[in-house]
gemmi code that builds the backbone of each chain (N, CA, C; Angstrom):
import gemmi

chains = {
    "A": [
        ("MET", (-27.576, 20.975, 13.323), (-27.701, 20.147, 12.493), (-27.083, 20.547, 11.442)),
        ("LYS", (-26.136, 19.409, 10.925), (-25.277, 19.769, 9.587), (-26.094, 19.116, 8.352)),
        ("TYR", (-25.801, 19.957, 7.563), (-26.427, 19.355, 5.980), (-25.409, 19.458, 5.211)),
        ("LEU", (-25.322, 18.371, 3.948), (-24.420, 18.307, 3.152), (-25.330, 18.483, 1.780)),
        ("LEU", (-24.436, 19.397, 0.976), (-25.525, 19.865, -0.291), (-24.345, 19.875, -1.416)),
        ("ILE", (-24.710, 18.865, -2.528), (-24.045, 18.400, -3.671), (-24.277, 19.455, -4.566)),
        ("VAL", (-23.410, 20.117, -5.136), (-23.705, 21.315, -6.230), (-23.092, 20.823, -7.270)),
        ("ALA", (-23.926, 20.209, -8.547), (-23.429, 19.766, -9.588), (-23.888, 21.192, -10.559)),
        ("HIS", (-23.279, 21.032, -12.019), (-23.544, 22.036, -13.112), (-24.776, 22.096, -13.335)),
        ("GLY", (-25.536, 20.882, -13.349), (-27.008, 20.810, -14.145), (-27.405, 20.530, -15.422)),
        ("SER", (-28.123, 20.019, -16.185), (-27.756, 19.811, -17.734), (-29.520, 19.506, -18.436)),
        ("ARG", (-29.682, 19.852, -19.729), (-30.387, 19.553, -20.182), (-31.246, 18.328, -20.185)),
        ("ARG", (-30.200, 17.856, -19.941), (-30.415, 15.935, -20.185), (-31.204, 15.680, -18.584)),
        ("THR", (-32.449, 15.370, -18.704), (-32.829, 14.787, -17.338), (-32.343, 13.648, -16.632)),
        ("GLU", (-31.705, 12.591, -17.620), (-30.778, 11.488, -16.924), (-29.325, 11.812, -16.405)),
        ("SER", (-29.099, 13.026, -16.724), (-27.620, 13.590, -16.099), (-27.817, 14.006, -14.858)),
        ("ASN", (-28.780, 14.790, -14.363), (-29.850, 15.676, -13.166), (-29.974, 14.446, -12.326)),
        ("ASP", (-30.628, 13.784, -12.630), (-31.238, 11.965, -11.920), (-30.287, 11.443, -11.517)),
        ("GLU", (-28.555, 11.489, -12.415), (-27.454, 10.659, -12.042), (-27.313, 11.656, -10.740)),
        ("VAL", (-26.867, 12.845, -10.649), (-26.654, 13.402, -9.574), (-27.556, 13.019, -8.765)),
        ("ARG", (-28.682, 13.219, -8.319), (-29.981, 13.002, -7.569), (-29.748, 11.545, -6.886)),
        ("GLU", (-29.356, 10.701, -7.574), (-29.010, 9.407, -7.163), (-28.155, 8.867, -6.680)),
        ("LEU", (-26.479, 9.815, -7.042), (-25.161, 9.579, -6.536), (-25.526, 10.458, -5.012)),
        ("THR", (-26.571, 11.356, -4.729), (-26.327, 12.271, -3.613), (-27.457, 10.846, -2.724)),
        ("GLN", (-27.965, 10.346, -3.219), (-28.912, 9.538, -2.174), (-27.749, 8.736, -1.734)),
        ("ARG", (-27.038, 7.748, -2.574), (-25.980, 6.825, -2.315), (-24.395, 7.620, -1.283)),
        ("ILE", (-24.185, 9.221, -1.559), (-23.474, 9.541, -0.621), (-24.412, 9.612, 1.015)),
        ("LYS", (-25.730, 10.034, 0.723), (-26.247, 9.647, 2.280), (-26.233, 8.395, 2.946)),
        ("ALA", (-26.492, 7.231, 1.935), (-26.066, 5.961, 2.532), (-24.900, 5.733, 3.259)),
        ("GLN", (-23.885, 6.658, 2.790), (-22.437, 6.142, 2.886), (-21.936, 6.936, 4.260)),
        ("SER", (-22.863, 7.890, 4.366), (-22.115, 9.049, 5.469), (-22.581, 8.952, 6.617)),
        ("GLY", (-23.144, 8.137, 7.184), (-23.262, 8.041, 8.441), (-23.887, 8.649, 9.273)),
        ("SER", (-23.847, 8.915, 10.030), (-24.606, 10.240, 11.189), (-23.853, 11.648, 11.568)),
        ("GLU", (-22.782, 11.564, 9.898), (-21.981, 12.730, 10.171), (-23.019, 13.953, 9.842)),
        ("PHE", (-23.861, 13.757, 9.007), (-24.836, 15.123, 8.471), (-26.609, 14.380, 8.543)),
        ("SER", (-27.270, 15.454, 8.916), (-28.435, 15.025, 9.282), (-29.326, 15.120, 7.806)),
        ("ASP", (-28.690, 15.268, 6.800), (-29.582, 15.122, 5.532), (-28.409, 15.171, 4.232)),
        ("VAL", (-28.166, 14.250, 3.201), (-27.413, 15.002, 2.075), (-28.398, 15.537, 0.873)),
        ("ARG", (-28.395, 16.684, 0.179), (-29.254, 16.984, -0.666), (-28.251, 17.401, -1.981)),
        ("CYS", (-28.861, 18.049, -2.935), (-27.985, 18.367, -4.273), (-28.465, 19.701, -4.685)),
        ("ALA", (-28.061, 20.025, -5.496), (-28.616, 21.978, -6.301), (-27.724, 21.844, -7.351)),
        ("PHE", (-27.933, 22.470, -8.369), (-27.627, 22.541, -9.254), (-27.217, 24.421, -9.538)),
        ("LEU", (-26.194, 24.704, -10.170), (-26.010, 26.069, -10.978), (-27.070, 26.415, -12.027)),
        ("GLU", (-27.002, 25.521, -12.808), (-28.053, 26.464, -13.647), (-28.780, 24.724, -14.299)),
        ("LEU", (-30.103, 24.926, -15.236), (-30.528, 24.304, -15.503), (-31.433, 22.975, -15.100)),
        ("ALA", (-31.382, 23.147, -13.943), (-32.160, 22.122, -13.078), (-32.432, 22.617, -11.748)),
        ("GLU", (-33.247, 22.243, -11.084), (-34.060, 22.598, -9.642), (-33.879, 21.585, -8.469)),
        ("PRO", (-33.201, 22.032, -7.608), (-33.017, 23.328, -6.920), (-32.197, 24.166, -7.330)),
        ("LEU", (-32.023, 25.652, -7.547), (-30.809, 26.305, -7.816), (-30.274, 26.334, -6.256)),
        ("ILE", (-28.704, 27.009, -6.719), (-28.119, 26.544, -5.286), (-28.781, 27.513, -4.443)),
        ("PRO", (-29.014, 28.910, -4.319), (-29.572, 29.402, -3.399), (-30.678, 28.670, -2.965)),
        ("ASP", (-31.846, 28.367, -3.257), (-32.916, 27.761, -2.886), (-32.490, 26.694, -2.126)),
        ("GLY", (-31.465, 25.769, -2.868), (-31.135, 24.458, -2.153), (-30.322, 24.475, -0.789)),
        ("VAL", (-29.562, 25.857, -0.604), (-28.890, 26.317, 0.384), (-30.221, 26.556, 1.424)),
        ("ILE", (-31.183, 27.249, 1.143), (-32.515, 27.954, 1.558), (-33.357, 26.856, 2.329)),
        ("ASP", (-33.243, 25.698, 1.581), (-34.307, 24.427, 1.677), (-33.866, 23.781, 3.176)),
        ("CYS", (-32.310, 23.566, 2.965), (-31.689, 22.883, 4.305), (-32.085, 23.977, 5.738)),
        ("ILE", (-31.623, 25.105, 5.097), (-31.887, 25.671, 6.528), (-33.472, 25.719, 7.147)),
        ("ASN", (-34.434, 26.113, 6.281), (-35.763, 25.679, 6.579), (-35.948, 24.443, 6.877)),
        ("ASN", (-35.253, 23.246, 6.778), (-35.394, 22.106, 7.296), (-34.563, 21.764, 8.505)),
        ("GLY", (-34.244, 23.057, 9.131), (-33.526, 22.573, 10.457), (-32.040, 22.460, 10.429)),
        ("ALA", (-31.352, 22.893, 9.190), (-29.891, 22.800, 8.939), (-29.445, 24.365, 10.042)),
        ("THR", (-28.095, 23.652, 10.503), (-27.834, 24.962, 11.357), (-26.344, 25.375, 10.788)),
        ("GLU", (-25.815, 24.158, 9.850), (-24.586, 24.278, 9.416), (-24.885, 23.478, 8.280)),
        ("VAL", (-24.295, 24.054, 6.847), (-24.283, 23.416, 5.288), (-22.976, 23.333, 4.724)),
        ("VAL", (-22.908, 22.140, 4.670), (-21.425, 21.877, 3.999), (-21.628, 22.161, 2.407)),
        ("VAL", (-21.058, 22.717, 1.229), (-21.212, 22.652, -0.272), (-20.210, 22.136, -0.612)),
        ("LEU", (-20.414, 20.795, -1.065), (-19.426, 20.071, -1.795), (-19.623, 20.185, -3.653)),
        ("PRO", (-19.030, 21.007, -4.618), (-18.823, 21.092, -5.926), (-18.608, 19.883, -6.703)),
        ("TYR", (-19.566, 19.418, -7.127), (-19.043, 17.973, -7.604), (-18.913, 18.209, -9.188)),
        ("PHE", (-17.553, 19.016, -9.399), (-16.807, 19.810, -10.165), (-15.386, 19.188, -10.626)),
        ("LEU", (-14.956, 18.748, -11.861), (-13.537, 18.108, -12.059), (-12.392, 19.353, -12.106)),
        ("SER", (-12.814, 20.421, -12.436), (-11.511, 21.371, -12.571), (-11.973, 22.528, -11.828)),
        ("ALA", (-11.162, 23.646, -11.770), (-11.054, 24.901, -10.942), (-11.675, 25.598, -11.842)),
        ("GLY", (-12.608, 25.918, -12.823), (-12.893, 26.595, -13.401), (-13.672, 27.702, -12.915)),
        ("ARG", (-14.512, 28.521, -13.872), (-15.054, 29.773, -13.738), (-16.364, 29.550, -12.384)),
        ("HIS", (-16.872, 27.855, -12.579), (-17.643, 27.777, -11.865), (-17.414, 27.587, -10.575)),
        ("VAL", (-16.555, 26.888, -10.329), (-16.113, 26.684, -9.114), (-15.255, 27.870, -8.477)),
        ("VAL", (-14.587, 28.374, -9.126), (-13.889, 29.749, -8.512), (-14.731, 30.962, -8.147)),
        ("THR", (-15.801, 31.372, -9.244), (-16.512, 32.690, -9.264), (-18.278, 32.343, -9.013)),
        ("ASP", (-18.929, 31.357, -9.668), (-20.102, 31.217, -9.733), (-20.777, 30.624, -8.486)),
        ("ILE", (-20.315, 29.727, -8.104), (-20.671, 28.836, -6.993), (-20.543, 29.590, -5.871)),
        ("PRO", (-19.432, 30.249, -5.325), (-19.136, 31.225, -4.343), (-20.343, 32.530, -4.192)),
        ("THR", (-20.433, 32.932, -5.547), (-21.707, 33.732, -5.441), (-23.161, 33.515, -4.927)),
        ("GLU", (-23.269, 32.124, -5.967), (-24.908, 31.637, -5.655), (-24.725, 31.791, -3.868)),
        ("VAL", (-23.878, 30.806, -3.315), (-23.676, 30.557, -2.357), (-23.840, 31.500, -1.299)),
        ("ALA", (-23.640, 32.776, -2.004), (-23.440, 33.954, -1.012), (-24.703, 34.618, -0.787)),
        ("LYS", (-25.462, 34.345, -2.082), (-27.145, 34.708, -1.845), (-27.932, 34.469, -0.990)),
        ("ALA", (-27.723, 32.884, -0.688), (-28.092, 32.405, 0.478), (-27.499, 32.981, 1.773)),
        ("GLN", (-26.302, 33.050, 1.872), (-25.758, 33.586, 3.314), (-25.898, 34.792, 3.649)),
        ("GLN", (-26.189, 35.705, 2.809), (-26.751, 36.991, 2.651), (-28.232, 37.247, 3.565)),
        ("GLN", (-29.152, 36.040, 3.444), (-30.374, 36.199, 4.137), (-30.077, 35.491, 5.258)),
        ("TYR", (-29.171, 34.605, 5.606), (-29.149, 33.959, 6.827), (-27.635, 34.132, 7.511)),
        ("PRO", (-27.388, 35.133, 7.996), (-25.925, 35.335, 8.289), (-25.447, 34.702, 9.445)),
        ("GLU", (-26.500, 34.179, 10.453), (-26.024, 32.927, 11.477), (-25.876, 31.806, 10.954)),
        ("ILE", (-26.273, 31.315, 10.033), (-25.987, 29.912, 9.385), (-24.443, 29.316, 9.193)),
        ("LYS", (-23.793, 28.790, 9.554), (-22.490, 28.433, 9.105), (-22.566, 27.837, 7.396)),
        ("ILE", (-22.218, 28.575, 6.410), (-22.143, 27.698, 5.398), (-20.697, 27.851, 5.115)),
        ("THR", (-20.087, 26.456, 4.161), (-18.937, 26.174, 4.176), (-18.530, 25.730, 2.780)),
        ("ILE", (-17.473, 26.071, 1.735), (-17.591, 25.519, 0.533), (-16.271, 24.665, 0.598)),
        ("ILE", (-16.446, 23.492, 0.352), (-14.720, 22.589, 0.711), (-14.424, 22.415, -0.521)),
        ("PRO", (-13.087, 22.125, -0.993), (-12.942, 21.474, -2.315), (-13.775, 20.750, -3.079)),
        ("TYR", (-13.670, 21.172, -4.286), (-14.216, 20.370, -5.396), (-13.735, 19.029, -5.692)),
        ("LEU", (-14.656, 18.115, -6.581), (-14.461, 17.277, -6.253), (-13.137, 16.652, -6.896)),
        ("GLY", (-12.507, 17.098, -7.886), (-11.740, 16.708, -9.011), (-10.486, 17.198, -7.842)),
        ("SER", (-10.476, 17.869, -6.842), (-9.153, 18.149, -6.433), (-9.110, 16.957, -4.929)),
        ("ILE", (-9.903, 16.022, -4.805), (-9.969, 15.340, -3.674), (-8.727, 14.353, -4.022)),
        ("ASP", (-7.747, 14.479, -2.696), (-6.218, 13.756, -2.516), (-6.745, 12.269, -3.105)),
        ("ALA", (-7.626, 11.455, -2.582), (-7.705, 10.112, -2.696), (-8.066, 9.772, -4.164)),
        ("MET", (-8.391, 10.883, -5.144), (-9.101, 10.794, -6.404), (-7.789, 9.847, -7.239)),
        ("PRO", (-6.630, 9.962, -7.444), (-5.854, 9.525, -8.234), (-5.992, 7.850, -7.555)),
        ("SER", (-5.847, 7.721, -6.285), (-5.997, 6.085, -5.896), (-7.280, 5.378, -6.460)),
        ("LEU", (-8.529, 6.453, -6.060), (-9.598, 5.722, -6.876), (-9.681, 5.377, -8.057)),
        ("MET", (-9.194, 6.104, -9.077), (-8.941, 5.856, -10.536), (-8.074, 4.936, -10.942)),
        ("ALA", (-7.035, 4.558, -9.839), (-5.811, 3.687, -10.188), (-6.636, 2.417, -9.991)),
        ("GLN", (-7.160, 2.363, -9.064), (-8.041, 0.973, -8.504), (-8.939, 0.438, -9.434)),
        ("HIS", (-9.903, 1.972, -9.968), (-11.042, 1.081, -11.039), (-10.331, 0.882, -12.337)),
        ("ALA", (-9.372, 1.490, -12.978), (-8.581, 0.826, -13.921), (-8.126, -0.692, -13.905)),
        ("THR", (-7.543, -0.996, -12.679), (-6.990, -1.893, -12.179), (-7.924, -3.149, -12.306)),
        ("HIS", (-8.932, -2.957, -11.912), (-9.949, -3.861, -11.432), (-11.245, -4.437, -11.933)),
        ("TYR", (-10.821, -3.208, -13.068), (-12.410, -3.226, -13.595), (-12.415, -4.389, -14.922)),
    ],
    "B": [
        ("MET", (2.007, -5.171, -23.384), (1.998, -4.152, -22.264), (1.033, -3.185, -22.116)),
        ("LYS", (0.466, -2.864, -21.153), (-1.048, -2.582, -21.064), (-0.567, -1.115, -20.739)),
        ("TYR", (-1.070, -0.134, -21.163), (-0.872, 1.554, -21.198), (-2.539, 1.816, -20.577)),
        ("LEU", (-2.484, 3.001, -19.911), (-3.849, 3.355, -19.396), (-4.174, 4.784, -20.099)),
        ("LEU", (-5.008, 5.404, -20.779), (-5.003, 6.152, -21.327), (-6.341, 7.397, -20.509)),
        ("ILE", (-5.936, 8.157, -19.686), (-7.108, 8.996, -18.975), (-7.967, 10.216, -19.878)),
        ("VAL", (-8.724, 10.138, -20.585), (-9.364, 10.723, -21.794), (-10.382, 12.170, -20.899)),
        ("ALA", (-10.152, 13.050, -20.826), (-10.517, 14.302, -20.683), (-11.333, 15.442, -21.671)),
        ("HIS", (-12.127, 16.443, -21.541), (-13.003, 16.955, -21.983), (-11.996, 18.020, -23.295)),
        ("GLY", (-11.143, 18.624, -22.140), (-9.825, 19.245, -22.649), (-10.972, 21.093, -22.328)),
        ("SER", (-9.534, 21.890, -22.187), (-10.305, 23.568, -22.073), (-9.413, 24.372, -22.544)),
        ("ARG", (-10.163, 25.461, -22.697), (-9.569, 26.568, -23.157), (-8.637, 26.789, -22.120)),
        ("ARG", (-8.890, 26.874, -20.851), (-8.109, 26.921, -19.946), (-6.930, 26.209, -19.862)),
        ("THR", (-5.542, 26.667, -19.803), (-4.385, 25.776, -20.187), (-4.734, 25.281, -18.487)),
        ("GLU", (-4.876, 25.906, -17.658), (-4.783, 25.257, -16.177), (-5.898, 23.835, -15.648)),
        ("SER", (-6.646, 23.809, -16.644), (-7.496, 22.729, -16.376), (-6.954, 21.640, -17.100)),
        ("ASN", (-5.970, 21.833, -18.292), (-5.576, 20.663, -19.052), (-4.267, 20.594, -18.333)),
        ("ASP", (-3.862, 21.378, -17.720), (-2.657, 20.662, -16.644), (-2.745, 20.171, -15.503)),
        ("GLU", (-4.203, 20.416, -14.799), (-5.114, 19.290, -13.908), (-5.056, 18.312, -14.199)),
        ("VAL", (-5.690, 17.823, -15.495), (-5.698, 16.193, -15.800), (-3.927, 15.716, -15.791)),
        ("ARG", (-3.108, 16.746, -16.573), (-1.852, 16.108, -16.540), (-1.015, 15.603, -15.589)),
        ("GLU", (-1.535, 16.629, -14.468), (-0.747, 16.119, -13.169), (-1.495, 15.252, -12.483)),
        ("LEU", (-3.201, 14.844, -12.606), (-3.492, 13.799, -12.186), (-3.045, 12.631, -12.922)),
        ("THR", (-2.902, 12.836, -13.985), (-2.231, 11.596, -14.785), (-1.039, 11.155, -14.317)),
        ("GLN", (-0.473, 12.172, -13.526), (1.099, 11.693, -12.855), (0.685, 11.058, -11.644)),
        ("ARG", (-0.139, 11.875, -11.031), (-0.443, 10.771, -9.660), (-1.137, 9.379, -9.964)),
        ("ILE", (-1.978, 9.321, -11.004), (-2.709, 7.977, -11.198), (-1.216, 6.972, -11.444)),
        ("LYS", (-0.667, 7.543, -12.491), (0.588, 6.840, -12.430), (1.316, 6.159, -11.221)),
        ("ALA", (1.640, 7.014, -10.308), (2.645, 6.779, -9.219), (1.550, 5.826, -8.300)),
        ("GLN", (-0.027, 5.728, -8.675), (-0.425, 4.799, -7.585), (-0.983, 3.631, -7.879)),
        ("SER", (-0.514, 3.393, -9.786), (-0.934, 2.185, -10.234), (-0.253, 1.364, -10.161)),
        ("GLY", (1.026, 1.142, -9.620), (2.031, -0.048, -9.246), (2.494, -0.476, -10.769)),
        ("SER", (2.389, -1.858, -10.726), (2.957, -2.751, -12.014), (1.983, -2.991, -13.195)),
        ("GLU", (0.594, -2.552, -12.788), (-0.234, -2.693, -13.491), (-0.510, -2.378, -14.940)),
        ("PHE", (-0.207, -0.881, -15.513), (0.154, -0.609, -16.481), (1.474, 0.125, -17.135)),
        ("SER", (2.063, -0.415, -18.096), (3.570, 0.188, -18.408), (3.558, 1.573, -18.469)),
        ("ASP", (2.397, 2.334, -18.745), (2.483, 3.726, -18.380), (0.947, 3.930, -18.389)),
        ("VAL", (0.886, 5.232, -17.718), (-0.488, 6.132, -17.541), (-0.070, 7.471, -18.220)),
        ("ARG", (-0.814, 7.320, -19.232), (-1.305, 9.085, -20.406), (-2.366, 9.770, -20.351)),
        ("CYS", (-2.833, 10.634, -20.662), (-3.631, 11.831, -21.273), (-4.140, 11.760, -22.395)),
        ("ALA", (-5.399, 12.146, -23.132), (-5.692, 12.536, -24.036), (-6.924, 13.274, -24.151)),
        ("PHE", (-7.024, 14.094, -24.912), (-8.598, 15.177, -24.801), (-9.373, 15.086, -25.820)),
        ("LEU", (-10.596, 15.201, -25.585), (-11.785, 14.889, -26.716), (-11.860, 16.180, -27.590)),
        ("GLU", (-11.286, 17.333, -27.388), (-11.062, 18.756, -27.745), (-10.415, 19.841, -27.281)),
        ("LEU", (-10.047, 20.873, -28.118), (-9.272, 21.833, -27.406), (-7.863, 21.742, -26.720)),
        ("ALA", (-7.480, 20.497, -26.484), (-6.310, 20.531, -25.993), (-5.305, 19.277, -26.480)),
        ("GLU", (-4.028, 19.397, -26.346), (-3.675, 17.706, -27.310), (-2.530, 17.024, -26.374)),
        ("PRO", (-2.511, 15.782, -26.434), (-3.051, 15.046, -27.633), (-4.455, 15.066, -27.860)),
        ("LEU", (-5.126, 14.931, -28.912), (-6.445, 14.356, -29.004), (-6.552, 12.955, -29.038)),
        ("ILE", (-7.421, 12.267, -28.759), (-8.012, 10.925, -28.638), (-6.952, 10.017, -29.775)),
        ("PRO", (-7.265, 10.069, -30.315), (-6.707, 9.518, -31.657), (-5.325, 9.259, -31.831)),
        ("ASP", (-4.575, 10.474, -31.668), (-2.764, 10.302, -31.302), (-2.692, 9.879, -30.011)),
        ("GLY", (-3.366, 10.069, -28.928), (-3.337, 9.553, -27.719), (-2.983, 8.198, -27.817)),
        ("VAL", (-3.693, 7.429, -28.508), (-4.190, 6.082, -28.722), (-2.771, 5.537, -29.423)),
        ("ILE", (-2.719, 5.830, -30.338), (-1.527, 5.664, -31.426), (-0.384, 5.918, -30.780)),
        ("ASP", (-0.149, 6.745, -29.755), (1.238, 7.462, -29.320), (1.400, 6.049, -28.417)),
        ("CYS", (0.309, 5.401, -27.294), (0.522, 4.416, -26.814), (1.226, 3.352, -27.712)),
        ("ILE", (0.640, 3.131, -28.604), (0.869, 1.968, -29.385), (2.210, 2.168, -30.138)),
        ("ASN", (2.543, 3.387, -30.412), (4.002, 3.265, -30.963), (5.034, 3.250, -30.197)),
        ("ASN", (4.505, 3.518, -28.735), (5.591, 3.478, -27.806), (5.858, 1.958, -26.800)),
        ("GLY", (4.787, 1.242, -27.711), (5.065, -0.466, -27.332), (3.575, -1.053, -26.894)),
        ("ALA", (2.734, -0.083, -26.619), (1.258, -0.750, -25.834), (0.869, -1.948, -26.715)),
        ("THR", (0.253, -2.928, -26.091), (-0.117, -4.522, -26.682), (-1.933, -3.965, -26.404)),
        ("GLU", (-2.352, -3.568, -25.348), (-3.429, -3.258, -24.848), (-3.357, -1.897, -24.245)),
        ("VAL", (-4.783, -1.052, -24.733), (-5.050, 0.240, -24.116), (-6.175, 0.332, -23.512)),
        ("VAL", (-6.450, 0.473, -22.343), (-7.477, 0.936, -21.206), (-7.544, 2.329, -21.511)),
        ("VAL", (-8.857, 2.726, -21.684), (-9.281, 4.533, -22.117), (-10.476, 4.595, -20.857)),
        ("LEU", (-9.970, 5.102, -19.874), (-10.718, 5.978, -18.944), (-11.253, 7.072, -18.683)),
        ("PRO", (-12.530, 7.409, -19.185), (-13.441, 8.670, -19.660), (-13.214, 9.659, -17.881)),
        ("TYR", (-12.550, 10.504, -18.335), (-12.656, 11.472, -16.676), (-13.951, 12.257, -16.774)),
        ("PHE", (-14.902, 11.958, -16.733), (-16.267, 12.610, -17.196), (-16.997, 12.095, -16.007)),
        ("LEU", (-18.154, 13.271, -15.675), (-19.375, 12.713, -14.217), (-20.402, 12.404, -15.012)),
        ("SER", (-20.899, 12.524, -16.064), (-22.113, 11.725, -16.271), (-22.010, 11.190, -17.748)),
        ("ALA", (-23.158, 10.462, -18.130), (-22.990, 9.394, -19.037), (-23.874, 10.160, -20.620)),
        ("GLY", (-23.365, 11.430, -20.681), (-23.586, 12.310, -21.949), (-23.407, 11.697, -23.167)),
        ("ARG", (-23.649, 12.885, -24.130), (-23.145, 12.578, -25.722), (-21.778, 12.134, -25.745)),
        ("HIS", (-20.419, 13.033, -25.261), (-19.351, 12.689, -24.915), (-18.939, 11.282, -24.633)),
        ("VAL", (-19.926, 10.786, -23.175), (-19.303, 9.486, -23.190), (-20.158, 8.761, -24.028)),
        ("VAL", (-21.121, 8.566, -24.716), (-21.844, 7.533, -24.858), (-21.289, 7.422, -26.777)),
        ("THR", (-21.155, 8.574, -26.824), (-21.090, 8.868, -28.989), (-19.582, 9.317, -28.721)),
        ("ASP", (-19.301, 10.489, -28.475), (-17.721, 11.175, -29.252), (-16.413, 10.531, -28.856)),
        ("ILE", (-16.535, 9.778, -27.571), (-15.194, 9.011, -27.102), (-15.237, 7.951, -27.990)),
        ("PRO", (-16.144, 7.161, -27.900), (-15.958, 5.762, -28.482), (-15.964, 6.008, -30.061)),
        ("THR", (-16.034, 6.888, -31.171), (-16.010, 7.633, -32.160), (-14.612, 7.741, -32.219)),
        ("GLU", (-13.969, 8.335, -31.286), (-12.370, 9.454, -31.289), (-11.481, 7.546, -31.245)),
        ("VAL", (-12.077, 6.876, -30.195), (-11.080, 5.680, -29.842), (-11.159, 4.517, -31.373)),
        ("ALA", (-12.450, 4.440, -31.807), (-12.496, 3.850, -32.622), (-11.646, 4.486, -34.239)),
        ("LYS", (-11.360, 5.341, -33.993), (-10.583, 5.669, -35.187), (-9.164, 5.001, -35.146)),
        ("ALA", (-8.696, 4.965, -34.189), (-7.296, 4.766, -33.393), (-7.498, 3.249, -33.955)),
        ("GLN", (-8.850, 2.548, -33.283), (-8.958, 1.061, -33.704), (-8.905, 0.658, -34.879)),
        ("GLN", (-9.078, 1.413, -35.661), (-9.510, 1.028, -37.006), (-8.056, 0.682, -37.774)),
        ("GLN", (-7.065, 1.749, -37.603), (-5.615, 1.565, -37.935), (-4.852, 0.536, -37.020)),
        ("TYR", (-5.294, 0.130, -36.032), (-4.369, -0.808, -35.167), (-5.464, -1.845, -34.813)),
        ("PRO", (-5.861, -2.616, -35.596), (-7.001, -3.799, -35.150), (-6.517, -4.825, -34.386)),
        ("GLU", (-5.345, -5.312, -34.614), (-4.530, -6.075, -33.954), (-4.793, -5.471, -32.148)),
        ("ILE", (-4.595, -4.365, -31.775), (-4.290, -4.215, -30.208), (-5.776, -3.864, -30.017)),
        ("LYS", (-6.067, -4.650, -28.601), (-6.904, -4.529, -27.765), (-7.225, -2.929, -26.766)),
        ("ILE", (-8.016, -2.165, -27.393), (-8.392, -1.273, -26.917), (-9.874, -1.197, -26.386)),
        ("THR", (-9.721, -1.036, -24.643), (-11.324, -1.174, -24.109), (-11.226, -0.104, -23.442)),
        ("ILE", (-12.639, 0.975, -23.347), (-13.061, 1.614, -22.461), (-13.780, 1.368, -21.695)),
        ("ILE", (-13.607, 1.736, -20.336), (-13.735, 0.911, -19.243), (-14.833, 2.351, -18.728)),
        ("PRO", (-15.549, 1.903, -17.859), (-16.741, 3.100, -17.188), (-16.328, 4.255, -16.717)),
        ("TYR", (-17.010, 5.213, -17.218), (-16.527, 6.930, -17.075), (-16.369, 6.930, -15.055)),
        ("LEU", (-15.649, 7.879, -15.055), (-15.224, 8.273, -13.429), (-16.614, 8.547, -12.970)),
        ("GLY", (-17.925, 9.075, -13.212), (-18.755, 9.670, -12.282), (-19.299, 7.945, -12.019)),
        ("SER", (-19.150, 7.138, -12.731), (-20.183, 5.857, -12.507), (-19.302, 4.990, -11.702)),
        ("ILE", (-18.047, 5.035, -10.983), (-17.371, 4.433, -10.627), (-18.050, 4.050, -8.891)),
        ("ASP", (-18.494, 2.935, -8.565), (-19.218, 2.375, -7.381), (-18.516, 3.185, -6.205)),
        ("ALA", (-17.180, 3.447, -6.100), (-16.695, 3.751, -5.321), (-16.885, 5.328, -4.859)),
        ("MET", (-17.091, 5.909, -5.951), (-17.473, 7.194, -5.987), (-18.092, 7.894, -4.685)),
        ("PRO", (-19.736, 7.594, -4.443), (-20.095, 8.090, -3.209), (-19.653, 7.925, -2.023)),
        ("SER", (-18.809, 6.935, -1.520), (-17.824, 6.443, -0.172), (-17.034, 7.699, -0.610)),
        ("LEU", (-16.245, 7.753, -1.516), (-15.114, 9.023, -1.317), (-15.624, 10.271, -1.435)),
        ("MET", (-16.717, 10.728, -1.684), (-17.659, 11.678, -1.406), (-17.512, 12.313, -0.126)),
        ("ALA", (-18.492, 11.210, 0.618), (-18.774, 11.020, 1.790), (-17.645, 11.102, 2.673)),
        ("GLN", (-16.719, 10.459, 2.468), (-15.248, 10.642, 3.218), (-14.757, 12.044, 3.197)),
        ("HIS", (-15.085, 12.570, 1.957), (-14.325, 14.035, 1.836), (-14.925, 14.830, 2.635)),
        ("ALA", (-16.314, 14.873, 2.506), (-16.887, 15.998, 3.070), (-17.042, 15.869, 4.791)),
        ("THR", (-17.008, 14.415, 5.298), (-16.944, 14.104, 6.942), (-15.311, 15.081, 7.240)),
        ("HIS", (-14.409, 14.846, 6.239), (-12.887, 14.850, 7.265), (-12.529, 16.057, 6.693)),
        ("TYR", (-13.024, 16.910, 6.084), (-12.635, 17.721, 5.676), (-12.547, 19.156, 6.503)),
    ],
}
model = gemmi.Model(1)
for chain_id, residues in chains.items():
    chain = gemmi.Chain(chain_id)
    for i, (resn, *xyz) in enumerate(residues, 1):
        res = gemmi.Residue()
        res.name, res.seqid = resn, gemmi.SeqId(i, " ")
        for name, pos in zip(("N", "CA", "C"), xyz):
            atom = gemmi.Atom()
            atom.name, atom.element = name, gemmi.Element(name[0])
            atom.pos, atom.b_iso = gemmi.Position(*pos), 0.0
            res.add_atom(atom)
        chain.add_residue(res)
    model.add_chain(chain)
structure = gemmi.Structure()
structure.add_model(model)
structure.setup_entities()
C-alpha cells in the first residue's frame, strides 16, 4: 500500500493550513488508484508534523510513503529540514520505503501550467 | 503589447532568485505569442522590486501588464502587499491596464499537476 504525503511549511494562519488540506483532498481525487491515501503534514506551526504524518500513514497500513514537498524553491527547508524530519520516521520504521520526490517548484510541467494560467485567465 | 510579470517573494539566497529568473525564461518559451515578453519582479530582497518591474515593462512598450503572484497561499503578501506595490506603478501610469491574476497555489490545474508528478516520478 503506497501513500502520498504532501509536506507544506505550515502557517500561523489557519486558512493557509486549511488550503493545504483542501489541496490534499483534490490531489487524492485526481490520483486515481495510484495511492491508497493522500495526506498532508507540516514542517512546523501546524499538525501533524512530518514524522507524525509519516508514522500515521504506516499505522494505517502504508508499506511505502512518497513525500512531495509543497515548496517553491530549494532552500534550507527542502534541502535539510524535510529530509531530517522524514529520517526520524524512517529510523523507527527501517523496513518501510520512504521516498522524498522533487519539490513542487522543480516540476517540469510548472512553466507550462503558469503559461496556460496567464493566457486563459 | 501585453507583458507577463511573475512576482515572487525574493530571497537572501541568490540561487532562489535565480530559480525564479530561470522559471520566467521557461514560461516565456511556453507562452507562445500571447505575451510580448515575460519578466519577473520581487516583493523584497531581490531586484527588480515590483513597482520597478512593472514600470520597466511599460518603458519597454507594454500597454497591458498581467501580474502572476508566484505564491502558494493567500497570505498577507498576496492579499495586501502585492496589490499595494502594483498600485504604486498604476498610480504613475493610470492609462496602462495592470491586472493581478490569481496566485499560483489557487490554479485549478495544480492538484492534477501534483498527482501526475507523484505518480510518474
